[in-house]
KOLZATI-897124 format. One line per 8 residues: number of its first residue (from 1); their letters; for each residue x, y, z of C-alpha. Coordinates in Angstrom, 2 decimals, decimal comma. Layout:
REM KOLZATI-897124
NUM = A = X Y Z  ...
//
This chain:
REM KOLZATI-897124
1 = MKIKFLGF = 70,45 186,31 15,15  67,54 185,31 17,25  66,60 181,68 16,65  63,17 180,39 17,44  63,47 176,98 19,06  60,51 174,72 18,40  59,60 171,46 20,06  58,98 168,26 18,12
9 = GLFALLAV = 55,25 168,64 18,71  55,08 171,60 16,33  56,15 169,72 13,24  56,22 166,20 11,86  59,34 164,38 10,71  58,66 161,87 7,99  61,27 159,40 6,82  61,71 159,40 3,07
17 = NSQAQKTK = 62,68 155,98 1,74  63,17 154,90 -1,86  59,46 154,11 -2,19  58,41 157,57 -1,01  60,83 159,21 -3,45  58,72 157,80 -6,30  55,68 159,82 -5,26  54,70 163,14 -6,78
25 = VNPGDTTS = 56,67 164,98 -4,08  59,60 164,81 -6,52  62,40 165,39 -3,99  64,99 165,97 -6,67  68,62 165,04 -6,15  68,94 163,14 -2,87  72,37 161,61 -3,41  74,39 161,75 -0,21
33 = NYNPAALF = 77,80 160,93 1,26  76,39 161,06 4,77  76,38 158,03 7,09  74,25 158,57 10,21  75,67 155,48 11,92  79,20 156,85 11,63  78,37 160,33 12,89  76,24 159,20 15,82
41 = SPQFYTDK = 78,16 156,05 16,75  78,50 155,51 20,52  81,69 155,24 22,56  83,32 158,44 21,37  85,52 158,52 24,45  88,08 155,71 24,45  88,71 156,06 28,19  86,29 156,31 31,06
49 = GNEFHSAN = 86,53 159,15 33,53  88,73 158,43 36,52  89,72 159,82 39,91  92,07 162,31 38,27  90,01 163,47 35,27  86,32 163,00 35,98  83,77 161,84 33,43  82,06 165,24 33,70
57 = GEPGPKYW = 85,19 166,99 32,41  86,30 168,39 35,76  89,40 167,61 37,84  88,75 164,43 39,78  88,92 164,07 43,58  92,51 162,76 43,32  93,71 165,19 40,68  97,29 166,32 41,30
65 = QNRADYTI = 99,93 168,43 39,63  103,48 169,30 40,51  104,72 172,78 41,33  107,83 174,80 40,53  108,77 178,03 42,34  111,59 180,07 40,84  114,10 182,55 42,26  116,11 184,13 39,45
73 = KVTLDTAA = 118,96 186,62 39,47  120,43 187,66 36,13  122,40 190,44 34,48  121,64 191,80 31,03  124,96 192,71 29,38  124,13 195,20 26,62  127,67 195,14 25,20  127,97 191,36 24,90
81 = KTISGTVS = 124,22 190,88 24,31  124,05 188,18 26,97  121,91 187,07 29,89  123,83 185,47 32,74  122,94 184,43 36,25  121,39 181,84 38,50  118,00 180,19 38,73  116,96 178,36 41,89
89 = INYVNNSP = 113,98 176,06 41,48  112,01 174,71 44,39  110,36 171,70 42,77  107,47 169,99 44,55  106,50 166,46 43,59  102,81 165,92 44,33  102,55 162,84 42,15  102,21 159,31 43,52
97 = DALQYLWL = 105,48 158,42 41,76  109,07 158,57 42,99  111,09 160,60 40,47  114,60 159,30 39,88  115,40 162,13 37,48  114,07 165,54 36,45  113,61 167,04 32,99  113,98 170,74 32,18
105 = QLDQNTYK = 113,35 172,83 29,08  116,28 174,68 27,51  114,47 176,64 24,82  117,45 178,84 23,90  119,06 175,74 22,38  116,60 176,04 19,51  118,94 178,67 18,06  121,93 176,33 17,82
113 = KEARSNFF = 123,09 175,23 14,36  122,42 171,58 15,14  119,02 172,16 16,79  116,22 169,83 15,75  114,05 172,86 14,97  116,28 173,55 11,96  115,13 170,35 10,28  111,42 169,86 10,86
121 = TGRVPGPN = 110,29 172,33 8,18  111,70 173,51 4,88  112,83 176,80 6,40  116,57 176,86 6,96  117,98 179,62 9,20  120,67 181,79 7,64  124,30 181,46 8,73  123,93 184,49 11,00
129 = QHTTGYTI = 120,67 183,29 12,55  122,17 181,11 15,24  123,50 181,35 18,78  125,35 178,83 20,90  122,26 178,34 23,06  122,51 177,84 26,80  125,85 177,42 28,45  125,11 175,49 31,63
137 = ESVALDYG = 127,90 176,27 34,07  126,69 174,08 36,93  123,69 172,11 38,16  123,45 171,43 41,87  121,10 170,33 44,60  120,81 173,02 47,24  120,46 171,52 50,72  120,69 174,90 52,44
145 = DVVKNVPY = 124,07 174,62 54,13  125,47 172,33 51,44  125,31 172,58 47,65  126,21 169,43 45,72  126,68 169,22 41,97  124,62 166,53 40,22  125,12 164,90 36,82  123,03 166,01 33,87
153 = IITDTRMQ = 122,78 165,46 30,13  121,52 167,86 27,47  119,59 166,63 24,46  118,62 169,44 22,10  116,21 171,66 24,08  115,90 169,29 27,07  118,12 168,64 30,07  117,87 165,58 32,29
161 = VRLPHALG = 119,09 165,95 35,86  119,96 162,58 37,42  119,23 162,57 41,12  121,30 160,64 43,67  118,07 159,57 45,36  114,55 159,41 43,96  112,26 162,28 44,92  109,08 160,98 46,50
169 = KGALKLRI = 106,26 163,24 47,59  108,00 166,36 48,75  110,37 169,02 47,46  113,95 169,66 46,44  115,83 172,78 45,41  117,80 172,86 42,20  120,36 175,59 41,49  121,58 176,24 37,96
177 = NYHYTIPG = 124,21 178,76 36,87  124,00 179,63 33,19  124,40 182,19 30,46  123,38 182,63 26,82  123,63 185,06 23,93  120,38 186,86 23,14  119,23 186,17 19,57  118,84 189,17 17,28
185 = DFGNRTDY = 115,93 189,88 14,98  115,74 186,18 14,08  114,70 185,32 17,62  111,00 185,42 16,71  109,71 185,32 20,31  112,76 186,82 22,05  115,17 189,28 20,46  116,73 192,73 20,40
193 = VNTKNGTI = 116,35 195,57 17,91  117,80 199,07 17,62  115,64 202,20 17,71  116,72 205,82 17,47  116,80 206,23 21,27  118,25 202,86 22,16  118,04 199,09 21,80  114,89 197,24 22,81
201 = YEIAQWFP = 115,34 193,79 24,36  112,42 191,36 24,48  113,51 188,64 26,87  111,59 185,38 27,06  112,41 181,67 27,51  115,34 183,11 29,44  116,01 180,53 32,15  115,91 176,73 32,40
209 = RMCVYDDS = 112,29 175,76 33,16  110,86 172,54 34,51  109,12 170,18 32,12  105,67 169,11 33,24  105,24 165,75 34,91  101,54 164,91 34,71  99,04 162,08 34,96  98,72 161,75 31,19
217 = RGWDTLPF = 102,28 161,08 30,04  104,62 161,32 32,99  107,42 163,64 31,87  106,31 165,68 28,87  109,60 166,12 27,04  108,65 167,22 23,55  111,52 169,32 22,15  110,91 172,98 21,38
225 = LGAGEFYL = 110,60 173,19 17,60  108,82 176,53 17,38  105,24 175,97 16,23  104,23 174,07 19,36  104,68 176,59 22,12  104,76 175,81 25,84  103,56 173,55 28,63  104,56 174,60 32,13
233 = DYGDFDYQ = 103,75 174,05 35,78  102,56 176,81 38,09  104,44 178,45 40,92  105,68 181,74 42,35  108,41 183,69 40,55  110,79 186,02 42,36  113,25 187,52 39,89  115,85 190,26 39,71
241 = VTVPWDMI = 117,28 191,76 36,54  120,37 193,96 36,63  120,72 196,41 33,74  122,53 199,67 32,96  121,21 202,64 34,94  119,44 204,29 31,99  117,20 201,34 31,10  113,58 200,66 32,01
249 = VAGSGELL = 112,65 197,04 32,74  109,00 196,15 32,17  108,40 192,69 33,59  105,67 190,22 34,43  104,26 190,69 37,91  104,66 193,41 40,50  107,69 195,66 40,88  108,90 195,25 44,48
257 = NPKEVLTA = 111,52 198,01 44,66  110,12 201,08 42,86  112,01 203,51 45,10  115,31 202,04 43,92  114,65 202,10 40,17  112,10 204,91 39,63  112,07 208,61 40,32  109,70 210,09 42,88
265 = KQIARLDA = 107,78 211,73 40,02  107,31 208,37 38,27  106,10 206,71 41,48  103,57 209,51 41,97  102,38 209,16 38,37  101,93 205,41 38,82  99,83 206,09 41,91  97,72 208,48 39,84
273 = ARASDKTV = 97,34 205,88 37,08  96,03 203,33 39,59  93,13 205,73 40,22  92,53 206,77 36,61  90,45 205,32 33,79  92,30 207,67 31,45  95,83 206,89 30,39  98,45 208,63 32,54
281 = MIRSLAEV = 101,94 209,33 31,19  104,63 207,83 33,43  107,61 208,70 31,22  106,93 211,02 28,31  108,68 211,09 24,96  110,48 214,28 25,97  111,78 212,55 29,11  113,20 209,51 27,30
289 = TDPASRPV = 116,50 211,27 26,56  116,55 213,18 29,84  118,90 211,63 32,43  116,65 213,08 35,13  114,05 210,44 34,24  116,27 207,91 35,99  117,05 207,90 39,73  120,83 207,62 39,11
297 = NKGTLTWH = 123,06 208,44 36,15  125,76 205,82 36,31  126,41 202,15 36,99  123,62 199,60 37,08  120,21 199,14 38,68  118,53 195,91 39,74  114,81 195,61 39,06  113,06 193,21 41,43
305 = YKMLNTRD = 109,76 191,62 40,39  107,47 189,00 41,85  104,54 187,14 40,29  102,42 184,59 42,13  100,75 181,46 40,82  101,92 181,76 37,25  103,56 179,43 34,77  106,20 181,81 33,39
313 = VAFGASKA = 107,55 185,35 33,37  109,14 187,56 30,69  110,35 191,14 30,42  111,27 193,96 28,08  114,21 196,29 28,70  115,28 199,52 26,98  116,35 203,08 27,58  114,06 204,05 24,67
321 = YVWDAARV = 110,76 203,36 26,39  107,96 205,86 26,60  105,74 204,58 29,42  102,07 205,12 30,27  99,44 203,38 32,41  95,78 203,28 33,48  93,57 201,50 35,99  91,83 198,24 35,08
329 = NLPGGKKS = 88,41 197,75 36,69  87,65 194,13 37,50  84,49 192,41 38,76  83,89 192,49 42,49  85,61 195,84 42,90  89,06 194,44 42,18  91,67 196,52 40,37  94,69 195,92 38,20
337 = LAMSVYPA = 97,05 198,19 36,24  97,48 198,27 32,46  100,76 199,69 31,16  102,45 200,18 27,79  106,11 200,76 26,97  107,15 201,75 23,46  109,79 203,75 21,53  109,48 207,13 19,82
345 = ESVGPNAW = 108,79 205,36 16,54  105,52 204,03 17,96  104,13 207,32 19,28  100,99 208,63 17,62  97,27 209,15 18,22  96,41 206,27 15,86  99,25 204,16 17,17  100,66 203,32 20,61
353 = DRATEYLK = 99,14 206,37 22,28  96,05 204,12 22,55  97,85 200,86 23,42  97,03 201,03 27,13  93,39 201,83 26,34  93,24 198,70 24,16  94,90 196,61 26,84  92,68 197,92 29,64
361 = KSIEYFSE = 89,42 197,40 27,77  90,39 193,90 26,64  91,18 192,79 30,18  87,98 194,31 31,52  85,90 192,54 28,88  87,54 189,12 29,28  87,30 189,43 33,06  83,63 190,29 33,01
369 = KWFVYPYP = 82,75 187,69 30,40  84,86 184,67 31,31  87,19 184,81 34,35  88,68 187,60 36,44  92,22 188,62 35,51  94,31 187,41 38,47  97,46 189,55 38,29  98,24 193,06 39,59
377 = VAINEAGI = 99,72 194,36 36,32  99,49 193,78 32,57  102,02 195,21 30,12  101,89 195,90 26,38  105,47 196,14 25,06  106,47 197,35 21,60  109,21 195,46 19,80  109,72 193,19 16,82
385 = AGGMEYPG = 108,36 189,94 18,23  105,21 191,24 16,59  102,64 189,44 18,72  103,74 187,11 21,48  102,25 186,41 24,85  103,50 185,64 28,34  101,79 185,91 31,71  101,22 189,56 32,49
393 = IVFDGITD = 103,09 190,87 29,44  102,67 190,82 25,67  105,16 191,72 22,94  103,46 193,59 20,07  104,72 195,34 16,96  106,48 198,71 16,95  104,72 199,71 13,73  101,24 198,44 14,66
401 = KGSELYWV = 98,46 201,01 14,36  94,69 201,32 14,48  92,72 198,12 14,15  95,88 196,04 13,76  97,21 197,25 17,11  93,86 196,73 18,80  93,42 193,22 17,41  96,94 192,08 18,27
409 = TAHEIGHN = 96,67 193,57 21,76  93,34 191,89 22,48  94,57 188,60 21,04  97,87 188,49 22,90  96,49 189,56 26,28  93,65 187,11 25,70  96,27 184,39 25,93  96,40 185,13 29,63
417 = WFPMIVGS = 93,14 183,17 29,75  94,26 180,49 27,28  96,76 179,00 28,08  98,07 181,06 31,02  95,07 180,67 33,35  93,71 177,48 31,80  97,04 175,68 31,55  96,61 173,51 28,47
425 = DERRFGWM = 99,51 171,83 26,69  100,00 174,12 23,71  103,09 172,20 22,59  100,76 169,29 21,74  97,36 170,92 21,36  97,88 174,35 19,87  94,16 174,71 19,15  93,38 174,79 22,88
433 = DEGFNTFI = 95,59 177,88 23,02  95,22 179,79 19,75  91,76 178,54 18,81  90,12 179,33 22,14  91,79 182,72 22,29  90,82 183,59 18,71  87,25 182,71 19,68  87,10 185,13 22,62
441 = DIYASDEF = 88,73 187,83 20,44  85,71 187,89 18,17  83,32 189,10 20,86  85,86 191,45 22,43  86,13 193,27 19,09  82,36 193,51 18,84  82,20 195,16 22,27  85,18 197,51 22,16
449 = NKGEYAPK = 84,16 201,16 21,88  80,78 200,25 20,38  82,36 198,14 17,66  85,09 200,56 16,55  87,18 197,70 15,15  84,39 195,20 14,55  83,90 192,77 13,10  86,99 190,68 13,66
457 = RDGEYAPG = 86,33 187,45 11,80  89,54 185,50 11,77  89,29 183,89 8,34  92,37 182,87 6,42  91,06 183,68 2,99  89,49 187,08 3,63  90,96 188,16 6,99  88,80 190,49 8,99
465 = GGNPADEI = 86,17 190,85 6,30  84,38 187,90 4,75  81,93 185,40 6,13  83,87 182,77 8,11  81,26 180,16 7,19  82,33 180,60 3,57  86,03 181,10 4,27  86,27 177,73 6,03
473 = IPILNDPA = 85,10 175,77 2,97  88,47 175,69 1,14  90,05 174,28 4,30  87,45 171,55 4,60  87,68 170,74 0,90  91,47 170,53 0,78  92,38 166,82 0,78  95,84 167,62 2,16
481 = SPPIMTAA = 94,48 169,58 5,11  95,08 167,78 8,42  92,39 167,79 11,14  92,47 170,07 14,17  93,59 167,13 16,32  97,05 167,14 14,77  100,18 167,70 16,84  101,07 171,40 16,82
489 = DATPEKYR = 104,50 170,86 15,29  103,14 168,34 12,77  100,78 170,91 11,26  102,36 172,33 8,06  102,80 176,09 8,09  100,31 176,44 5,23  97,61 175,06 7,51  98,77 176,40 10,87
497 = HPLVYFKP = 96,55 179,47 10,95  93,48 177,82 9,38  93,57 174,77 11,67  95,12 176,02 14,90  93,43 179,44 15,03  90,52 179,78 12,61  88,76 176,43 12,47  88,59 175,74 16,24
505 = AFGLVLLR = 87,49 179,33 16,88  84,76 179,12 14,28  83,78 175,73 15,69  83,12 177,39 19,05  81,11 180,09 17,30  78,98 177,36 15,73  78,49 175,74 19,12  77,54 179,04 20,71
513 = EQILGKDR = 75,34 180,54 18,02  73,92 177,58 16,09  74,03 174,44 18,23  73,78 175,22 21,96  72,69 178,82 22,07  74,57 181,61 23,82  73,32 181,05 27,36  74,09 177,34 27,56
521 = FDYAFRNY = 77,42 177,72 25,80  78,58 180,60 27,99  77,59 178,81 31,18  79,42 175,63 30,19  82,50 177,48 28,90  82,80 179,60 32,04  82,49 176,47 34,15  85,28 174,83 32,13
529 = IAKWAFKH = 87,54 177,84 32,69  86,78 178,02 36,43  87,32 174,30 37,03  90,60 174,17 35,10  92,04 177,54 36,12  95,71 177,03 36,99  95,45 173,33 36,14  96,23 171,09 33,17
537 = PQPDDFFR = 93,20 169,99 31,11  93,43 167,52 28,24  91,21 167,74 25,12  88,75 165,20 26,49  88,33 167,32 29,60  87,15 170,19 27,42  84,83 167,99 25,36  83,32 166,35 28,45
545 = SMESGAGE = 83,03 169,63 30,34  81,10 171,30 27,52  78,76 168,33 27,18  78,05 168,14 30,90  77,67 171,88 31,38  75,42 172,36 28,37  73,51 169,10 28,71  74,20 167,83 25,20
553 = DLSWFWKG = 75,96 164,86 23,63  78,26 166,69 21,22  80,34 163,70 20,16  79,00 164,05 16,61  80,46 167,58 16,44  83,80 166,65 18,00  84,13 163,82 15,45  83,25 165,84 12,42
561 = WFYNNWVS = 84,89 169,17 13,24  87,89 168,37 15,45  88,91 164,84 14,51  87,97 165,11 10,82  87,50 167,76 8,18  84,00 166,62 7,36  81,98 168,89 5,14  78,40 170,08 5,53
569 = DIAITAAQ = 75,95 170,52 2,66  72,29 170,66 3,60  70,10 170,95 0,52  66,39 171,64 0,22  65,10 169,69 -2,76  61,35 170,37 -2,62  58,73 172,50 -0,92  55,00 172,08 -1,36
577 = NVGSNATK = 51,83 173,34 0,23  50,15 170,47 2,03  46,69 171,54 0,83  44,72 174,40 -0,55  44,18 175,68 2,98  47,35 177,50 4,07  46,89 176,47 7,70  47,76 172,88 6,83
585 = GVKITVVS = 51,40 173,78 6,48  54,21 173,45 3,98  56,08 170,22 3,37  59,82 170,45 2,68  62,29 167,75 1,71  65,84 168,25 2,94  68,93 166,10 2,36  72,30 166,03 4,09
593 = KEQLPMPF = 74,58 165,53 1,12  77,88 165,41 3,02  79,34 163,78 6,13  78,57 166,48 8,69  74,96 167,63 8,93  74,09 170,43 11,30  71,06 171,70 13,13  69,64 174,36 10,87
601 = TVELKYKD = 67,18 177,20 10,55  64,38 177,18 7,97  62,90 180,49 6,89  59,46 180,69 5,32  58,82 183,73 3,16  55,12 184,47 2,74  53,49 186,02 -0,27  52,74 189,15 1,73
609 = GSKKRHYL = 56,49 189,65 2,29  56,60 188,60 5,95  58,87 185,81 7,21  58,92 183,16 9,89  61,69 180,89 11,12  61,83 177,36 12,50  64,83 175,62 14,03  65,50 171,92 13,39
617 = PVETWMQR = 67,88 170,20 15,85  70,67 167,80 14,99  68,42 164,88 15,93  66,77 165,51 12,57  69,69 163,56 11,10  70,15 160,72 13,58  68,48 158,02 11,47  68,20 159,32 7,93
625 = KVVTVILP = 69,95 161,16 5,16  66,78 162,61 3,71  63,88 163,96 5,73  60,52 165,47 4,98  59,28 168,07 7,44  55,81 169,57 7,64  56,12 173,10 9,01  52,95 174,77 10,31
633 = DEKDVESV = 52,00 178,09 8,81  49,01 180,36 8,68  49,56 182,10 5,37  50,52 181,27 1,81  54,24 180,49 1,57  56,12 181,78 -1,45  59,60 180,30 -0,85  61,61 178,33 1,70
641 = TIDPDNAL = 65,26 178,93 2,58  67,52 176,96 4,88  70,31 178,72 6,79  69,03 182,17 5,72  71,85 183,98 7,52  74,56 181,89 5,83  75,84 181,02 9,29  76,64 177,36 8,61
649 = PDLNRGNN = 79,73 176,19 6,71  77,60 174,97 3,81  79,41 173,60 0,77  76,78 174,68 -1,75  74,51 177,61 -0,99  72,91 177,25 -4,40  70,70 174,45 -3,10  69,47 176,26 0,01
657 = SVKVSPL = 66,30 177,84 -1,34  63,29 176,77 -3,41  59,98 178,21 -4,52  56,94 176,54 -3,04  55,01 174,47 -5,56  51,31 173,60 -5,34  50,28 170,12 -4,19
//
């Protein structure tokens, strides 16, 4: 929709008070729940900007964050269904504080019978839907020539390591030996499942990870309950996974030892894929059961991967994988590699045969539009996690096909921008993860293959089809619905999708298409991404960054849409010709009947069938609930409609249009 923006000089705003309402204008029903003073009250931000988080929404001159580099060596035991090994963590304290203790995340403990995650909702895991969680064999400080055990305590999904001496600015190396049993199909984000050619393992949250120590809360030690996902520091990951000889390991990052784990034919095919925009088969369906598709036919193989400047890694492993790949073209002549691994059950021209195409095109679009994909490889893996994201790899559904497979692929790889590149705290603020990513999905679907799977409009009540401006109304009207700014784990499952995915995404659509305009929004949003890439923004950083980049005070929108479920209902109650001469204009009376008015478009329909639009900014509502506007025109107006495209979340569209009456 092309909106015509008009300056104040082109129309007159006339306050309508109780005295004016008694004139022959007859404004009709002007009752209103709207309070301008509440919506436009000053001091939205409770804290000033500081040296760490600037008032303009960017990292301040003294911004800091800690770092964790990981070296991991594990073995996947397919008989016992276990992961066992060692993780060495080089932890760097860049904070101004001396740290007497460290906190780590032990997410596998969420599967224990006594885990807190079993109690925070009404869903109770079955008796066979548990593991014993992590078994921590030892925790030690590695001084190079000496390794000394240190005391630790485990509380649910957290482990505190108590240091003999406080860690000031500088680094230490922590070594942890551990093992755990891989959860089965109840694992949700990490699991294993049998296929006709072998078991597929989706391995995530598979090693003790550092909690974040930041300038907002110190140690962020929220337990892993499931709905709130992850918050992690950045670092380099060097990891080795030992598996039976016949398995393929598809992992985050770059494979460092292809000659040890791949055949010469597979290496040559990968080289061809790096030069091809068409998908190249690396391991065909016919080769899956052929021992010659592996470099050895007994024992084990160790797959060695490395990924730089990332917050996590994950991998899939199976002897059932079909494997294909294609080149990803990035801005500035850069290249990456898109790959898919999937079982025989997923093969098909309307299914996973196109998975790499979907992955490639999504990365190219997000890179061109928002921020360049920073990693050498991206993997789409088919399993039963059914849609889960990690840096450089996504777990999607074995049975996904067509639009469903495209949408889940674009959505999950989109998470590499939010929250993998922009490292927000999704355990507290899920909307900065799912909402932002759902927003960028919308436009990716519009662009893919000339709109093959468009439109994707992520509504809860008519998914993929209806008008999101209408679909959002039941959410806003539900008195039990919490606001977006609710802790991720405190959002009831009934409202998780509407308020963590849909409402924040649609809010950004409103900002882009109705409030700021596409150019100003895109510029500000790209600036936010660039400034907070590989850093930890808080919600206020996003709000401030968008305001500064776009040049607008948007506190009224943050209040109404993010901190409250305020409803919008803009009604036109009267429209009259100003005089017998059409050039004198048409006078309309408009009322904001609910708490959240919006800038809005007015469409004049002339008697000759032509139309003209005017745009009224949010300042229309700064002082009054009811306004009269004289719109210039040159012809006889037949009717007046507000929000003619039904783009606003308007409670009652029945009061959006009137016939023009004579003076």
